[in-house]
C-alpha positions, -999 to 999 in steps of 0.1 A, spaced: 287 -459 -570 292 -474 -533 306 -500 -551 337 -487 -555 339 -496 -520 355 -529 -536 387 -512 -537 389 -506 -499 378 -541 -496 412 -553 -505 427 -542 -474 435 -578 -463 452 -581 -498 476 -549 -493 483 -559 -455 497 -592 -467 515 -578 -495 534 -552 -473 541 -578 -449 554 -605 -471 570 -588 -500 606 -575 -498 615 -540 -512 599 -511 -520 561 -523 -526 545 -486 -532 542 -490 -569 529 -526 -567 504 -517 -541 492 -483 -562 490 -506 -595 472 -535 -575 446 -512 -557 437 -494 -592 433 -524 -612 406 -536 -585 391 -504 -586 387 -504 -620 373 -538 -625 347 -532 -596 338 -501 -614 332 -519 -647 316 -544 -627 292 -522 -612 286 -506 -644 279 -537 -667 254 -549 -634 233 -510 -639 235 -514 -679 227 -552 -685 208 -562 -651 197 -528 -637 170 -546 -614 197 -561 -595 214 -524 -589 203 -526 -550 225 -554 -547 259 -533 -556 260 -514 -522 257 -545 -499 282 -562 -518 309 -536 -512 294 -528 -478 302 -566 -468 334 -567 -485 343 -539 -462 333 -551 -432 349 -587 -440 386 -569 -445 383 -552 -412 375 -580 -390 398 -603 -411 426 -575 -408 415 -573 -368 419 -614 -360 444 -621 -386 463 -640 -361 432 -666 -356 437 -691 -379 399 -697 -384 399 -664 -404 423 -684 -431 390 -705 -442 360 -691 -439 365 -656 -461 343 -667 -487 313 -675 -456 316 -643 -439 315 -621 -471 284 -640 -480 268 -640 -444 277 -596 -443 258 -597 -475 229 -614 -467 226 -590 -438 231 -557 -453 208 -568 -486 183 -578 -459 183 -544 -444 185 -526 -480 153 -551 -492 134 -538 -456 141 -502 -463 129 -504 -496 96 -518 -482 93 -485 -464 82 -498 -432 97 -472 -415 74 -447 -434 44 -465 -415 60 -452 -384 59 -418 -392 91 -414 -411 82 -395 -444 107 -377 -467 106 -354 -495 125 -360 -526 133 -329 -547 154 -330 -575 165 -305 -606 180 -314 -639 189 -294 -674 201 -308 -706 203 -294 -740 187 -314 -766 188 -312 -802 148 -315 -806 123 -286 -811 105 -275 -783 72 -292 -799 88 -327 -799 99 -320 -763 69 -310 -751 50 -338 -770 75 -364 -752 71 -349 -715 36 -333 -711 10 -354 -700 -26 -345 -718 -48 -360 -741 -28 -349 -774 8 -369 -761 -10 -399 -754 12 -415 -784 42 -396 -779 48 -399 -740 85 -407 -735 73 -436 -704 51 -454 -733 25 -463 -704 1 -433 -709 -33 -446 -716 -57 -422 -710 -59 -386 -699 -101 -370 -689 -108 -336 -679 -126 -337 -646 -142 -301 -640 -159 -319 -609 -126 -322 -593 -118 -285 -599 -107 -266 -629 -79 -275 -650 -81 -309 -634 -79 -346 -650 -80 -380 -646 -45 -394 -657 -39 -433 -667 -10 -451 -668 -1 -488 -674 16 -503 -645 27 -535 -657 6 -569 -675 -22 -561 -654 -20 -530 -633 -32 -491 -635 -20 -465 -619 -49 -434 -620 -35 -401 -610 -52 -367 -605 -35 -339 -621 -44 -305 -613 -22 -275 -637 -7 -246 -621 10 -237 -656 5 -247 -688 18 -227 -717 27 -246 -749 56 -256 -755 72 -234 -727 68 -247 -697 43 -263 -674 38 -275 -642 11 -297 -624 5 -315 -590 -4 -351 -584 -17 -374 -563 -35 -409 -567 -68 -412 -572 -76 -443 -550 -58 -424 -520 -45 -456 -504 -13 -463 -481 4 -480 -508 -1 -455 -535 14 -426 -509 48 -421 -524 32 -413 -559 20 -379 -552 40 -344 -556 48 -316 -582 62 -319 -619 78 -288 -636 94 -282 -668 108 -252 -690 118 -252 -724 144 -225 -737 151 -223 -774 188 -220 -778 191 -224 -815 166 -234 -845 177 -270 -834 187 -271 -799 164 -267 -768 174 -264 -731 152 -283 -709 150 -274 -669 131 -302 -648 121 -298 -613 104 -330 -592 93 -327 -559 78 -361 -546 64 -358 -512 56 -385 -480 83 -413 -495 98 -441 -469 133 -438 -469 139 -469 -493 121 -452 -522 141 -416 -513 175 -436 -511 165 -454 -545 158 -423 -565 183 -405 -547 213 -432 -560 198 -435 -596 202 -397 -597 161 -399 -612 160 -363 -629 195 -366 -649 185 -404 -659 149 -390 -668 169 -369 -694 187 -394 -702 159 -416 -714 144 -386 -730 176 -377 -748 177 -416 -763 140 -414 -773 147 -379 -793 177 -394 -806 166 -425 -819 196 -443 -798 192 -472 -775 181 -463 -742 206 -474 -714 192 -452 -688 179 -466 -655 148 -447 -663 141 -464 -696 145 -492 -677 117 -488 -651 92 -470 -682 97 -501 -703 89 -526 -674 58 -505 -666 50 -502 -703 57 -537 -707 72 -525 -736 
């Protein structure tokens, strides 16, 4: 998304064209800017599709190019800027990437900055309500069909309260995420809502608590409208921004749609799920 700023980064290119070419250059500038924008967009799309783990580098790359362009245009009369363009971009990229990396570590959360991520998404899917329920409702009956492929255990825990469950997710090659789920609505196969929180309740798990809701409305014999709502509390800014940039709720439905239709899953959510499940 932010990588489209790449086009703005060609300010110095347009500046040179305007000052060194004769005649009407408006059309040439428009075409050149359009080509750069399309090229940058395609490059960003390829990174997201083929190497999604590096998508966080797109924003620093675009911002670094913009800052480089502003400085070079402002100081274009100084000969030194004719020789250090690559160096300045690399320097700015390193600075912005370091800032993004630090924010993603959520150190501001330790200082008291906690945010709530709230997302809604709706999609019409060609599947039955029972098939969709089996893919998105975590329960003992759906461990094999749950869409992330990482659900490994669901145990009723009446000692925690009514409708309370201990839910285990595979977390990479050796880890396990254990959550406490409390179901507030569980109406198969129409709607559900549950609150979740980490069982171990340590600071590093503080981002995995919130509420998950879904409603399934049958549109026709082979089509269902799915409406989801996610609320995640006590997030640091880095995690919050990554969820927002990834449009996580829509990405989850992209992954679900691919799974139900048997197509290859190109979504960020699907990639994250495969990493979590080691699939």
